PDB file of N, CA, C and O in Angstrom:
ATOM      1  N   MET A   1     -11.628   8.695  12.706  1.00  0.00           N
ATOM      2  CA  MET A   1     -10.561   7.744  12.429  1.00  0.00           C
ATOM      3  C   MET A   1     -10.517   6.711  13.535  1.00  0.00           C
ATOM      4  O   MET A   1     -11.140   6.857  14.586  1.00  0.00           O
ATOM      5  N   SER A   2      -9.779   5.688  13.266  1.00  0.00           N
ATOM      6  CA  SER A   2      -9.635   4.622  14.253  1.00  0.00           C
ATOM      7  C   SER A   2      -8.617   5.020  15.313  1.00  0.00           C
ATOM      8  O   SER A   2      -8.195   6.174  15.389  1.00  0.00           O
ATOM      9  N   ASP A   3      -8.234   4.048  16.124  1.00  0.00           N
ATOM     10  CA  ASP A   3      -7.239   4.284  17.160  1.00  0.00           C
ATOM     11  C   ASP A   3      -5.842   4.475  16.593  1.00  0.00           C
ATOM     12  O   ASP A   3      -4.922   4.821  17.334  1.00  0.00           O
ATOM     13  N   ILE A   4      -5.667   4.259  15.313  1.00  0.00           N
ATOM     14  CA  ILE A   4      -4.374   4.374  14.666  1.00  0.00           C
ATOM     15  C   ILE A   4      -4.069   5.854  14.447  1.00  0.00           C
ATOM     16  O   ILE A   4      -4.859   6.564  13.825  1.00  0.00           O
ATOM     17  N   ASN A   5      -2.940   6.317  14.950  1.00  0.00           N
ATOM     18  CA  ASN A   5      -2.542   7.706  14.746  1.00  0.00           C
ATOM     19  C   ASN A   5      -1.414   7.836  13.736  1.00  0.00           C
ATOM     20  O   ASN A   5      -1.384   8.777  12.943  1.00  0.00           O
ATOM     21  N   PHE A   6      -0.478   6.879  13.768  1.00  0.00           N
ATOM     22  CA  PHE A   6       0.674   6.927  12.890  1.00  0.00           C
ATOM     23  C   PHE A   6       0.914   5.555  12.284  1.00  0.00           C
ATOM     24  O   PHE A   6       0.692   4.536  12.938  1.00  0.00           O
ATOM     25  N   CYS A   7       1.364   5.525  11.044  1.00  0.00           N
ATOM     26  CA  CYS A   7       1.715   4.274  10.388  1.00  0.00           C
ATOM     27  C   CYS A   7       2.953   3.700  11.091  1.00  0.00           C
ATOM     28  O   CYS A   7       3.964   4.394  11.197  1.00  0.00           O
ATOM     29  N   PRO A   8       2.899   2.457  11.572  1.00  0.00           N
ATOM     30  CA  PRO A   8       4.041   1.898  12.295  1.00  0.00           C
ATOM     31  C   PRO A   8       5.264   1.682  11.413  1.00  0.00           C
ATOM     32  O   PRO A   8       6.384   1.597  11.917  1.00  0.00           O
ATOM     33  N   HIS A   9       5.061   1.592  10.107  1.00  0.00           N
ATOM     34  CA  HIS A   9       6.182   1.339   9.202  1.00  0.00           C
ATOM     35  C   HIS A   9       6.917   2.623   8.827  1.00  0.00           C
ATOM     36  O   HIS A   9       8.144   2.688   8.888  1.00  0.00           O
ATOM     37  N   CYS A  10       6.144   3.652   8.435  1.00  0.00           N
ATOM     38  CA  CYS A  10       6.791   4.862   7.923  1.00  0.00           C
ATOM     39  C   CYS A  10       6.634   6.075   8.831  1.00  0.00           C
ATOM     40  O   CYS A  10       7.321   7.078   8.642  1.00  0.00           O
ATOM     41  N   GLY A  11       5.730   5.998   9.824  1.00  0.00           N
ATOM     42  CA  GLY A  11       5.559   7.099  10.751  1.00  0.00           C
ATOM     43  C   GLY A  11       4.681   8.227  10.259  1.00  0.00           C
ATOM     44  O   GLY A  11       4.541   9.236  10.951  1.00  0.00           O
ATOM     45  N   HIS A  12       4.078   8.089   9.070  1.00  0.00           N
ATOM     46  CA  HIS A  12       3.197   9.138   8.562  1.00  0.00           C
ATOM     47  C   HIS A  12       1.981   9.298   9.468  1.00  0.00           C
ATOM     48  O   HIS A  12       1.458   8.321  10.005  1.00  0.00           O
ATOM     49  N   ASP A  13       1.548  10.525   9.627  1.00  0.00           N
ATOM     50  CA  ASP A  13       0.346  10.833  10.391  1.00  0.00           C
ATOM     51  C   ASP A  13      -0.857  10.423   9.552  1.00  0.00           C
ATOM     52  O   ASP A  13      -1.088  10.992   8.485  1.00  0.00           O
ATOM     53  N   LEU A  14      -1.623   9.447  10.016  1.00  0.00           N
ATOM     54  CA  LEU A  14      -2.734   8.924   9.240  1.00  0.00           C
ATOM     55  C   LEU A  14      -3.916   9.890   9.166  1.00  0.00           C
ATOM     56  O   LEU A  14      -4.785   9.727   8.309  1.00  0.00           O
ATOM     57  N   ALA A  15      -3.964  10.869  10.028  1.00  0.00           N
ATOM     58  CA  ALA A  15      -5.053  11.845   9.991  1.00  0.00           C
ATOM     59  C   ALA A  15      -5.074  12.592   8.659  1.00  0.00           C
ATOM     60  O   ALA A  15      -6.137  13.005   8.196  1.00  0.00           O
ATOM     61  N   MET A  16      -3.912  12.764   8.046  1.00  0.00           N
ATOM     62  CA  MET A  16      -3.843  13.490   6.785  1.00  0.00           C
ATOM     63  C   MET A  16      -4.507  12.729   5.646  1.00  0.00           C
ATOM     64  O   MET A  16      -4.789  13.315   4.601  1.00  0.00           O
ATOM     65  N   TYR A  17      -4.760  11.446   5.823  1.00  0.00           N
ATOM     66  CA  TYR A  17      -5.372  10.633   4.775  1.00  0.00           C
ATOM     67  C   TYR A  17      -6.858  10.388   5.018  1.00  0.00           C
ATOM     68  O   TYR A  17      -7.458   9.545   4.351  1.00  0.00           O
ATOM     69  N   GLN A  18      -7.451  11.099   5.946  1.00  0.00           N
ATOM     70  CA  GLN A  18      -8.834  10.852   6.346  1.00  0.00           C
ATOM     71  C   GLN A  18      -9.807  11.025   5.186  1.00  0.00           C
ATOM     72  O   GLN A  18     -10.820  10.326   5.141  1.00  0.00           O
ATOM     73  N   ASN A  19      -9.546  11.908   4.270  1.00  0.00           N
ATOM     74  CA  ASN A  19     -10.490  12.185   3.194  1.00  0.00           C
ATOM     75  C   ASN A  19     -10.024  11.676   1.841  1.00  0.00           C
ATOM     76  O   ASN A  19     -10.424  12.222   0.813  1.00  0.00           O
ATOM     77  N   ASN A  20      -9.189  10.644   1.814  1.00  0.00           N
ATOM     78  CA  ASN A  20      -8.740  10.138   0.521  1.00  0.00           C
ATOM     79  C   ASN A  20      -8.812   8.626   0.447  1.00  0.00           C
ATOM     80  O   ASN A  20      -9.529   7.998   1.226  1.00  0.00           O
ATOM     81  N   ASP A  21      -8.082   8.039  -0.477  1.00  0.00           N
ATOM     82  CA  ASP A  21      -8.156   6.616  -0.792  1.00  0.00           C
ATOM     83  C   ASP A  21      -7.708   5.695   0.334  1.00  0.00           C
ATOM     84  O   ASP A  21      -8.006   4.501   0.283  1.00  0.00           O
ATOM     85  N   PHE A  22      -7.020   6.184   1.327  1.00  0.00           N
ATOM     86  CA  PHE A  22      -6.523   5.321   2.390  1.00  0.00           C
ATOM     87  C   PHE A  22      -7.538   5.112   3.511  1.00  0.00           C
ATOM     88  O   PHE A  22      -7.212   4.520   4.540  1.00  0.00           O
ATOM     89  N   VAL A  23      -8.758   5.593   3.319  1.00  0.00           N
ATOM     90  CA  VAL A  23      -9.780   5.458   4.348  1.00  0.00           C
ATOM     91  C   VAL A  23     -10.889   4.551   3.838  1.00  0.00           C
ATOM     92  O   VAL A  23     -11.390   4.743   2.729  1.00  0.00           O
ATOM     93  N   ASN A  24     -11.272   3.575   4.629  1.00  0.00           N
ATOM     94  CA  ASN A  24     -12.324   2.643   4.266  1.00  0.00           C
ATOM     95  C   ASN A  24     -13.688   3.300   4.413  1.00  0.00           C
ATOM     96  O   ASN A  24     -13.798   4.411   4.932  1.00  0.00           O
ATOM     97  N   ALA A  25     -14.735   2.604   3.953  1.00  0.00           N
ATOM     98  CA  ALA A  25     -16.100   3.115   4.023  1.00  0.00           C
ATOM     99  C   ALA A  25     -16.526   3.401   5.457  1.00  0.00           C
ATOM    100  O   ALA A  25     -17.328   4.307   5.686  1.00  0.00           O
ATOM    101  N   ASP A  26     -16.013   2.655   6.425  1.00  0.00           N
ATOM    102  CA  ASP A  26     -16.388   2.887   7.826  1.00  0.00           C
ATOM    103  C   ASP A  26     -15.521   3.963   8.472  1.00  0.00           C
ATOM    104  O   ASP A  26     -15.516   4.108   9.694  1.00  0.00           O
ATOM    105  N   ASN A  27     -14.777   4.729   7.638  1.00  0.00           N
ATOM    106  CA  ASN A  27     -13.979   5.871   8.078  1.00  0.00           C
ATOM    107  C   ASN A  27     -12.789   5.483   8.949  1.00  0.00           C
ATOM    108  O   ASN A  27     -12.386   6.250   9.824  1.00  0.00           O
ATOM    109  N   THR A  28     -12.226   4.305   8.718  1.00  0.00           N
ATOM    110  CA  THR A  28     -11.003   3.908   9.417  1.00  0.00           C
ATOM    111  C   THR A  28      -9.874   3.780   8.398  1.00  0.00           C
ATOM    112  O   THR A  28     -10.104   3.388   7.254  1.00  0.00           O
ATOM    113  N   ALA A  29      -8.689   4.102   8.806  1.00  0.00           N
ATOM    114  CA  ALA A  29      -7.545   4.044   7.903  1.00  0.00           C
ATOM    115  C   ALA A  29      -7.198   2.599   7.580  1.00  0.00           C
ATOM    116  O   ALA A  29      -7.226   1.735   8.457  1.00  0.00           O
ATOM    117  N   ASP A  30      -6.875   2.342   6.332  1.00  0.00           N
ATOM    118  CA  ASP A  30      -6.414   1.018   5.935  1.00  0.00           C
ATOM    119  C   ASP A  30      -4.896   0.997   6.131  1.00  0.00           C
ATOM    120  O   ASP A  30      -4.123   1.278   5.215  1.00  0.00           O
ATOM    121  N   GLU A  31      -4.508   0.660   7.337  1.00  0.00           N
ATOM    122  CA  GLU A  31      -3.103   0.694   7.729  1.00  0.00           C
ATOM    123  C   GLU A  31      -2.238  -0.191   6.827  1.00  0.00           C
ATOM    124  O   GLU A  31      -1.132   0.204   6.456  1.00  0.00           O
ATOM    125  N   ASN A  32      -2.725  -1.373   6.475  1.00  0.00           N
ATOM    126  CA  ASN A  32      -1.935  -2.271   5.642  1.00  0.00           C
ATOM    127  C   ASN A  32      -1.688  -1.694   4.255  1.00  0.00           C
ATOM    128  O   ASN A  32      -0.617  -1.905   3.688  1.00  0.00           O
ATOM    129  N   LEU A  33      -2.651  -0.973   3.698  1.00  0.00           N
ATOM    130  CA  LEU A  33      -2.445  -0.362   2.389  1.00  0.00           C
ATOM    131  C   LEU A  33      -1.360   0.709   2.466  1.00  0.00           C
ATOM    132  O   LEU A  33      -0.518   0.800   1.573  1.00  0.00           O
ATOM    133  N   LEU A  34      -1.372   1.508   3.510  1.00  0.00           N
ATOM    134  CA  LEU A  34      -0.325   2.518   3.686  1.00  0.00           C
ATOM    135  C   LEU A  34       1.055   1.869   3.764  1.00  0.00           C
ATOM    136  O   LEU A  34       2.006   2.331   3.134  1.00  0.00           O
ATOM    137  N   ILE A  35       1.151   0.810   4.532  1.00  0.00           N
ATOM    138  CA  ILE A  35       2.427   0.115   4.686  1.00  0.00           C
ATOM    139  C   ILE A  35       2.853  -0.495   3.359  1.00  0.00           C
ATOM    140  O   ILE A  35       4.027  -0.427   2.995  1.00  0.00           O
ATOM    141  N   ALA A  36       1.914  -1.088   2.634  1.00  0.00           N
ATOM    142  CA  ALA A  36       2.231  -1.708   1.344  1.00  0.00           C
ATOM    143  C   ALA A  36       2.722  -0.676   0.339  1.00  0.00           C
ATOM    144  O   ALA A  36       3.696  -0.920  -0.373  1.00  0.00           O
ATOM    145  N   VAL A  37       2.062   0.464   0.275  1.00  0.00           N
ATOM    146  CA  VAL A  37       2.489   1.521  -0.649  1.00  0.00           C
ATOM    147  C   VAL A  37       3.897   1.980  -0.295  1.00  0.00           C
ATOM    148  O   VAL A  37       4.735   2.158  -1.179  1.00  0.00           O
ATOM    149  N   LYS A  38       4.158   2.170   0.988  1.00  0.00           N
ATOM    150  CA  LYS A  38       5.498   2.574   1.423  1.00  0.00           C
ATOM    151  C   LYS A  38       6.541   1.529   1.026  1.00  0.00           C
ATOM    152  O   LYS A  38       7.630   1.881   0.572  1.00  0.00           O
ATOM    153  N   CYS A  39       6.215   0.248   1.194  1.00  0.00           N
ATOM    154  CA  CYS A  39       7.141  -0.833   0.831  1.00  0.00           C
ATOM    155  C   CYS A  39       7.480  -0.821  -0.654  1.00  0.00           C
ATOM    156  O   CYS A  39       8.647  -0.936  -1.027  1.00  0.00           O
ATOM    157  N   VAL A  40       6.459  -0.682  -1.507  1.00  0.00           N
ATOM    158  CA  VAL A  40       6.728  -0.739  -2.950  1.00  0.00           C
ATOM    159  C   VAL A  40       7.455   0.502  -3.435  1.00  0.00           C
ATOM    160  O   VAL A  40       8.242   0.427  -4.378  1.00  0.00           O
ATOM    161  N   ILE A  41       7.202   1.655  -2.799  1.00  0.00           N
ATOM    162  CA  ILE A  41       7.939   2.870  -3.162  1.00  0.00           C
ATOM    163  C   ILE A  41       9.411   2.703  -2.807  1.00  0.00           C
ATOM    164  O   ILE A  41      10.285   3.024  -3.612  1.00  0.00           O
ATOM    165  N   GLU A  42       9.690   2.201  -1.605  1.00  0.00           N
ATOM    166  CA  GLU A  42      11.073   2.017  -1.176  1.00  0.00           C
ATOM    167  C   GLU A  42      11.809   1.001  -2.052  1.00  0.00           C
ATOM    168  O   GLU A  42      12.987   1.188  -2.360  1.00  0.00           O
ATOM    169  N   ALA A  43      11.124  -0.069  -2.455  1.00  0.00           N
ATOM    170  CA  ALA A  43      11.754  -1.111  -3.258  1.00  0.00           C
ATOM    171  C   ALA A  43      11.754  -0.780  -4.748  1.00  0.00           C
ATOM    172  O   ALA A  43      12.485  -1.399  -5.521  1.00  0.00           O
ATOM    173  N   ASN A  44      10.937   0.194  -5.154  1.00  0.00           N
ATOM    174  CA  ASN A  44      10.766   0.572  -6.557  1.00  0.00           C
ATOM    175  C   ASN A  44      10.318  -0.612  -7.416  1.00  0.00           C
ATOM    176  O   ASN A  44      10.644  -0.692  -8.601  1.00  0.00           O
ATOM    177  N   LYS A  45       9.578  -1.517  -6.810  1.00  0.00           N
ATOM    178  CA  LYS A  45       8.957  -2.636  -7.512  1.00  0.00           C
ATOM    179  C   LYS A  45       7.840  -3.156  -6.628  1.00  0.00           C
ATOM    180  O   LYS A  45       7.840  -2.939  -5.417  1.00  0.00           O
ATOM    181  N   ALA A  46       6.892  -3.840  -7.240  1.00  0.00           N
ATOM    182  CA  ALA A  46       5.756  -4.342  -6.470  1.00  0.00           C
ATOM    183  C   ALA A  46       5.489  -5.797  -6.827  1.00  0.00           C
ATOM    184  O   ALA A  46       5.350  -6.147  -7.999  1.00  0.00           O
ATOM    185  N   SER A  47       5.419  -6.633  -5.808  1.00  0.00           N
ATOM    186  CA  SER A  47       5.074  -8.039  -6.010  1.00  0.00           C
ATOM    187  C   SER A  47       4.465  -8.577  -4.729  1.00  0.00           C
ATOM    188  O   SER A  47       4.693  -8.048  -3.641  1.00  0.00           O
ATOM    189  N   THR A  48       3.685  -9.642  -4.880  1.00  0.00           N
ATOM    190  CA  THR A  48       3.095 -10.253  -3.694  1.00  0.00           C
ATOM    191  C   THR A  48       4.174 -10.796  -2.775  1.00  0.00           C
ATOM    192  O   THR A  48       4.065 -10.685  -1.554  1.00  0.00           O
ATOM    193  N   SER A  49       5.216 -11.385  -3.352  1.00  0.00           N
ATOM    194  CA  SER A  49       6.272 -11.959  -2.511  1.00  0.00           C
ATOM    195  C   SER A  49       7.005 -10.875  -1.723  1.00  0.00           C
ATOM    196  O   SER A  49       7.390 -11.107  -0.578  1.00  0.00           O
ATOM    197  N   LEU A  50       7.204  -9.706  -2.308  1.00  0.00           N
ATOM    198  CA  LEU A  50       7.826  -8.593  -1.591  1.00  0.00           C
ATOM    199  C   LEU A  50       6.980  -8.210  -0.381  1.00  0.00           C
ATOM    200  O   LEU A  50       7.497  -8.055   0.725  1.00  0.00           O
ATOM    201  N   LEU A  51       5.678  -8.058  -0.600  1.00  0.00           N
ATOM    202  CA  LEU A  51       4.800  -7.683   0.505  1.00  0.00           C
ATOM    203  C   LEU A  51       4.736  -8.776   1.565  1.00  0.00           C
ATOM    204  O   LEU A  51       4.695  -8.475   2.758  1.00  0.00           O
ATOM    205  N   GLN A  52       4.726 -10.035   1.150  1.00  0.00           N
ATOM    206  CA  GLN A  52       4.713 -11.135   2.111  1.00  0.00           C
ATOM    207  C   GLN A  52       5.940 -11.085   3.020  1.00  0.00           C
ATOM    208  O   GLN A  52       5.830 -11.254   4.234  1.00  0.00           O
ATOM    209  N   ARG A  53       7.101 -10.852   2.423  1.00  0.00           N
ATOM    210  CA  ARG A  53       8.337 -10.820   3.214  1.00  0.00           C
ATOM    211  C   ARG A  53       8.412  -9.587   4.108  1.00  0.00           C
ATOM    212  O   ARG A  53       8.707  -9.697   5.298  1.00  0.00           O
ATOM    213  N   LYS A  54       8.146  -8.421   3.539  1.00  0.00           N
ATOM    214  CA  LYS A  54       8.309  -7.171   4.285  1.00  0.00           C
ATOM    215  C   LYS A  54       7.243  -6.979   5.355  1.00  0.00           C
ATOM    216  O   LYS A  54       7.528  -6.454   6.431  1.00  0.00           O
ATOM    217  N   MET A  55       6.012  -7.404   5.064  1.00  0.00           N
ATOM    218  CA  MET A  55       4.907  -7.162   5.983  1.00  0.00           C
ATOM    219  C   MET A  55       4.552  -8.386   6.822  1.00  0.00           C
ATOM    220  O   MET A  55       3.742  -8.308   7.745  1.00  0.00           O
ATOM    221  N   ARG A  56       5.170  -9.518   6.486  1.00  0.00           N
ATOM    222  CA  ARG A  56       4.888 -10.777   7.189  1.00  0.00           C
ATOM    223  C   ARG A  56       3.399 -11.118   7.159  1.00  0.00           C
ATOM    224  O   ARG A  56       2.769 -11.359   8.189  1.00  0.00           O
ATOM    225  N   ILE A  57       2.855 -11.128   5.920  1.00  0.00           N
ATOM    226  CA  ILE A  57       1.448 -11.472   5.705  1.00  0.00           C
ATOM    227  C   ILE A  57       1.373 -12.640   4.735  1.00  0.00           C
ATOM    228  O   ILE A  57       2.371 -12.988   4.104  1.00  0.00           O
ATOM    229  N   GLY A  58       0.218 -13.238   4.613  1.00  0.00           N
ATOM    230  CA  GLY A  58       0.021 -14.360   3.710  1.00  0.00           C
ATOM    231  C   GLY A  58      -0.215 -13.914   2.274  1.00  0.00           C
ATOM    232  O   GLY A  58      -0.355 -12.726   1.984  1.00  0.00           O
ATOM    233  N   TYR A  59      -0.254 -14.906   1.380  1.00  0.00           N
ATOM    234  CA  TYR A  59      -0.420 -14.623  -0.042  1.00  0.00           C
ATOM    235  C   TYR A  59      -1.736 -13.910  -0.324  1.00  0.00           C
ATOM    236  O   TYR A  59      -1.762 -12.952  -1.098  1.00  0.00           O
ATOM    237  N   GLY A  60      -2.816 -14.354   0.283  1.00  0.00           N
ATOM    238  CA  GLY A  60      -4.132 -13.762   0.017  1.00  0.00           C
ATOM    239  C   GLY A  60      -4.175 -12.282   0.331  1.00  0.00           C
ATOM    240  O   GLY A  60      -4.689 -11.491  -0.461  1.00  0.00           O
ATOM    241  N   ASN A  61      -3.640 -11.899   1.481  1.00  0.00           N
ATOM    242  CA  ASN A  61      -3.613 -10.478   1.854  1.00  0.00           C
ATOM    243  C   ASN A  61      -2.689  -9.687   0.937  1.00  0.00           C
ATOM    244  O   ASN A  61      -3.012  -8.566   0.544  1.00  0.00           O
ATOM    245  N   ALA A  62      -1.546 -10.262   0.597  1.00  0.00           N
ATOM    246  CA  ALA A  62      -0.604  -9.579  -0.297  1.00  0.00           C
ATOM    247  C   ALA A  62      -1.227  -9.380  -1.679  1.00  0.00           C
ATOM    248  O   ALA A  62      -1.083  -8.313  -2.277  1.00  0.00           O
ATOM    249  N   ALA A  63      -1.910 -10.389  -2.181  1.00  0.00           N
ATOM    250  CA  ALA A  63      -2.549 -10.295  -3.499  1.00  0.00           C
ATOM    251  C   ALA A  63      -3.648  -9.237  -3.498  1.00  0.00           C
ATOM    252  O   ALA A  63      -3.788  -8.488  -4.465  1.00  0.00           O
ATOM    253  N   ARG A  64      -4.426  -9.171  -2.422  1.00  0.00           N
ATOM    254  CA  ARG A  64      -5.478  -8.156  -2.320  1.00  0.00           C
ATOM    255  C   ARG A  64      -4.883  -6.757  -2.331  1.00  0.00           C
ATOM    256  O   ARG A  64      -5.419  -5.860  -2.981  1.00  0.00           O
ATOM    257  N   LEU A  65      -3.778  -6.562  -1.617  1.00  0.00           N
ATOM    258  CA  LEU A  65      -3.123  -5.252  -1.591  1.00  0.00           C
ATOM    259  C   LEU A  65      -2.573  -4.877  -2.965  1.00  0.00           C
ATOM    260  O   LEU A  65      -2.689  -3.727  -3.388  1.00  0.00           O
ATOM    261  N   ILE A  66      -1.977  -5.842  -3.660  1.00  0.00           N
ATOM    262  CA  ILE A  66      -1.464  -5.590  -5.014  1.00  0.00           C
ATOM    263  C   ILE A  66      -2.610  -5.199  -5.941  1.00  0.00           C
ATOM    264  O   ILE A  66      -2.483  -4.243  -6.707  1.00  0.00           O
ATOM    265  N   GLU A  67      -3.719  -5.918  -5.882  1.00  0.00           N
ATOM    266  CA  GLU A  67      -4.883  -5.598  -6.723  1.00  0.00           C
ATOM    267  C   GLU A  67      -5.423  -4.205  -6.416  1.00  0.00           C
ATOM    268  O   GLU A  67      -5.762  -3.453  -7.330  1.00  0.00           O
ATOM    269  N   THR A  68      -5.503  -3.861  -5.143  1.00  0.00           N
ATOM    270  CA  THR A  68      -5.990  -2.537  -4.746  1.00  0.00           C
ATOM    271  C   THR A  68      -5.069  -1.444  -5.255  1.00  0.00           C
ATOM    272  O   THR A  68      -5.535  -0.422  -5.759  1.00  0.00           O
ATOM    273  N   MET A  69      -3.765  -1.651  -5.128  1.00  0.00           N
ATOM    274  CA  MET A  69      -2.810  -0.643  -5.606  1.00  0.00           C
ATOM    275  C   MET A  69      -2.887  -0.484  -7.120  1.00  0.00           C
ATOM    276  O   MET A  69      -2.750   0.626  -7.634  1.00  0.00           O
ATOM    277  N   GLU A  70      -3.106  -1.591  -7.842  1.00  0.00           N
ATOM    278  CA  GLU A  70      -3.250  -1.495  -9.300  1.00  0.00           C
ATOM    279  C   GLU A  70      -4.526  -0.746  -9.663  1.00  0.00           C
ATOM    280  O   GLU A  70      -4.505   0.120 -10.538  1.00  0.00           O
ATOM    281  N   GLU A  71      -5.636  -1.068  -9.005  1.00  0.00           N
ATOM    282  CA  GLU A  71      -6.913  -0.397  -9.277  1.00  0.00           C
ATOM    283  C   GLU A  71      -6.829   1.102  -9.047  1.00  0.00           C
ATOM    284  O   GLU A  71      -7.460   1.882  -9.762  1.00  0.00           O
ATOM    285  N   ARG A  72      -6.056   1.504  -8.058  1.00  0.00           N
ATOM    286  CA  ARG A  72      -5.940   2.926  -7.719  1.00  0.00           C
ATOM    287  C   ARG A  72      -4.841   3.635  -8.502  1.00  0.00           C
ATOM    288  O   ARG A  72      -4.644   4.839  -8.335  1.00  0.00           O
ATOM    289  N   GLY A  73      -4.123   2.906  -9.355  1.00  0.00           N
ATOM    290  CA  GLY A  73      -3.118   3.522 -10.209  1.00  0.00           C
ATOM    291  C   GLY A  73      -1.773   3.749  -9.564  1.00  0.00           C
ATOM    292  O   GLY A  73      -0.971   4.529 -10.077  1.00  0.00           O
ATOM    293  N   TYR A  74      -1.500   3.084  -8.442  1.00  0.00           N
ATOM    294  CA  TYR A  74      -0.223   3.240  -7.773  1.00  0.00           C
ATOM    295  C   TYR A  74       0.865   2.378  -8.404  1.00  0.00           C
ATOM    296  O   TYR A  74       2.042   2.737  -8.371  1.00  0.00           O
ATOM    297  N   ILE A  75       0.473   1.243  -8.977  1.00  0.00           N
ATOM    298  CA  ILE A  75       1.411   0.326  -9.631  1.00  0.00           C
ATOM    299  C   ILE A  75       0.847  -0.081 -10.983  1.00  0.00           C
ATOM    300  O   ILE A  75      -0.354   0.023 -11.229  1.00  0.00           O
ATOM    301  N   GLY A  76       1.729  -0.543 -11.851  1.00  0.00           N
ATOM    302  CA  GLY A  76       1.317  -0.964 -13.176  1.00  0.00           C
ATOM    303  C   GLY A  76       0.756  -2.380 -13.191  1.00  0.00           C
ATOM    304  O   GLY A  76       0.722  -3.060 -12.165  1.00  0.00           O
ATOM    305  N   PRO A  77       0.314  -2.814 -14.375  1.00  0.00           N
ATOM    306  CA  PRO A  77      -0.248  -4.154 -14.502  1.00  0.00           C
ATOM    307  C   PRO A  77       0.831  -5.231 -14.470  1.00  0.00           C
ATOM    308  O   PRO A  77       2.020  -4.951 -14.622  1.00  0.00           O
ATOM    309  N   ALA A  78       0.391  -6.455 -14.270  1.00  0.00           N
ATOM    310  CA  ALA A  78       1.309  -7.596 -14.278  1.00  0.00           C
ATOM    311  C   ALA A  78       1.799  -7.850 -15.703  1.00  0.00           C
ATOM    312  O   ALA A  78       1.020  -7.835 -16.655  1.00  0.00           O
ATOM    313  N   ILE A  79       3.104  -8.082 -15.829  1.00  0.00           N
ATOM    314  CA  ILE A  79       3.713  -8.445 -17.109  1.00  0.00           C
ATOM    315  C   ILE A  79       4.554  -9.680 -16.853  1.00  0.00           C
ATOM    316  O   ILE A  79       5.604  -9.615 -16.215  1.00  0.00           O
ATOM    317  N   ASP A  80       4.076 -10.805 -17.359  1.00  0.00           N
ATOM    318  CA  ASP A  80       4.723 -12.096 -17.117  1.00  0.00           C
ATOM    319  C   ASP A  80       4.868 -12.311 -15.607  1.00  0.00           C
ATOM    320  O   ASP A  80       3.935 -12.042 -14.850  1.00  0.00           O
ATOM    321  N   SER A  81       6.011 -12.786 -15.178  1.00  0.00           N
ATOM    322  CA  SER A  81       6.218 -13.030 -13.745  1.00  0.00           C
ATOM    323  C   SER A  81       7.137 -11.980 -13.121  1.00  0.00           C
ATOM    324  O   SER A  81       7.637 -12.160 -12.010  1.00  0.00           O
ATOM    325  N   LYS A  82       7.352 -10.887 -13.844  1.00  0.00           N
ATOM    326  CA  LYS A  82       8.227  -9.821 -13.344  1.00  0.00           C
ATOM    327  C   LYS A  82       7.496  -8.959 -12.313  1.00  0.00           C
ATOM    328  O   LYS A  82       6.268  -8.873 -12.337  1.00  0.00           O
ATOM    329  N   PRO A  83       8.249  -8.318 -11.406  1.00  0.00           N
ATOM    330  CA  PRO A  83       7.613  -7.381 -10.464  1.00  0.00           C
ATOM    331  C   PRO A  83       6.942  -6.243 -11.225  1.00  0.00           C
ATOM    332  O   PRO A  83       7.387  -5.862 -12.308  1.00  0.00           O
ATOM    333  N   ARG A  84       5.886  -5.714 -10.660  1.00  0.00           N
ATOM    334  CA  ARG A  84       5.151  -4.624 -11.300  1.00  0.00           C
ATOM    335  C   ARG A  84       5.888  -3.293 -11.147  1.00  0.00           C
ATOM    336  O   ARG A  84       6.627  -3.083 -10.186  1.00  0.00           O
ATOM    337  N   GLU A  85       5.673  -2.411 -12.104  1.00  0.00           N
ATOM    338  CA  GLU A  85       6.266  -1.083 -12.070  1.00  0.00           C
ATOM    339  C   GLU A  85       5.528  -0.211 -11.056  1.00  0.00           C
ATOM    340  O   GLU A  85       4.300  -0.248 -10.977  1.00  0.00           O
ATOM    341  N   VAL A  86       6.267   0.560 -10.296  1.00  0.00           N
ATOM    342  CA  VAL A  86       5.677   1.506  -9.343  1.00  0.00           C
ATOM    343  C   VAL A  86       5.487   2.828 -10.072  1.00  0.00           C
ATOM    344  O   VAL A  86       6.441   3.380 -10.620  1.00  0.00           O
ATOM    345  N   LEU A  87       4.260   3.337 -10.079  1.00  0.00           N
ATOM    346  CA  LEU A  87       3.927   4.529 -10.849  1.00  0.00           C
ATOM    347  C   LEU A  87       3.958   5.813 -10.029  1.00  0.00           C
ATOM    348  O   LEU A  87       3.772   6.901 -10.575  1.00  0.00           O
ATOM    349  N   ILE A  88       4.189   5.696  -8.729  1.00  0.00           N
ATOM    350  CA  ILE A  88       4.278   6.872  -7.867  1.00  0.00           C
ATOM    351  C   ILE A  88       5.658   6.884  -7.221  1.00  0.00           C
ATOM    352  O   ILE A  88       6.270   5.831  -7.040  1.00  0.00           O
ATOM    353  N   VAL A  89       6.146   8.061  -6.878  1.00  0.00           N
ATOM    354  CA  VAL A  89       7.488   8.152  -6.293  1.00  0.00           C
ATOM    355  C   VAL A  89       7.464   8.536  -4.811  1.00  0.00           C
ATOM    356  O   VAL A  89       8.470   8.422  -4.110  1.00  0.00           O
ATOM    357  N   SER A  90       6.299   8.993  -4.349  1.00  0.00           N
ATOM    358  CA  SER A  90       6.190   9.423  -2.960  1.00  0.00           C
ATOM    359  C   SER A  90       4.784   9.168  -2.451  1.00  0.00           C
ATOM    360  O   SER A  90       3.818   9.286  -3.204  1.00  0.00           O
ATOM    361  N   ILE A  91       4.667   8.825  -1.202  1.00  0.00           N
ATOM    362  CA  ILE A  91       3.357   8.612  -0.595  1.00  0.00           C
ATOM    363  C   ILE A  91       2.587   9.930  -0.531  1.00  0.00           C
ATOM    364  O   ILE A  91       1.362   9.925  -0.412  1.00  0.00           O
ATOM    365  N   ASP A  92       3.288  11.044  -0.608  1.00  0.00           N
ATOM    366  CA  ASP A  92       2.660  12.353  -0.585  1.00  0.00           C
ATOM    367  C   ASP A  92       1.953  12.688  -1.890  1.00  0.00           C
ATOM    368  O   ASP A  92       1.224  13.678  -1.948  1.00  0.00           O
ATOM    369  N   GLN A  93       2.146  11.898  -2.933  1.00  0.00           N
ATOM    370  CA  GLN A  93       1.485  12.113  -4.223  1.00  0.00           C
ATOM    371  C   GLN A  93       0.024  11.686  -4.199  1.00  0.00           C
ATOM    372  O   GLN A  93      -0.713  11.976  -5.141  1.00  0.00           O
ATOM    373  N   MET A  94      -0.399  11.020  -3.165  1.00  0.00           N
ATOM    374  CA  MET A  94      -1.768  10.519  -3.099  1.00  0.00           C
ATOM    375  C   MET A  94      -2.764  11.644  -3.089  1.00  0.00           C
ATOM    376  O   MET A  94      -3.970  11.400  -3.035  1.00  0.00           O
TER     377      MET A  94
END
C-alpha cells in the first residue's frame, strides 16, 4: 500500500481495502474514490456538483469518480439532471 493509512474524510483503515476495488493496479489505495463513496453514502445522492463541493475538486475529477462509481455498481445511472441513486448503504458493503 501507499503511505496512506487512513482515509482523511471517514477515518477508515485503508489496509482493509488492499485486495478489492479501492486499490489501483500499482497496489495503491484510491483515496479519492473512498472519500467520494463516503460522501455519496452520507448524502444519499450522487452528483458531480456534490463531489466538487464536498471534496473541493474540479469537474473533470468529479465526473471521473461518478463514472467509476457507476461502473462498479455503487450508484445508479443518470436520469435527466437529477442526482443519481446510491445503491449501497455502507462502505463496508464493498
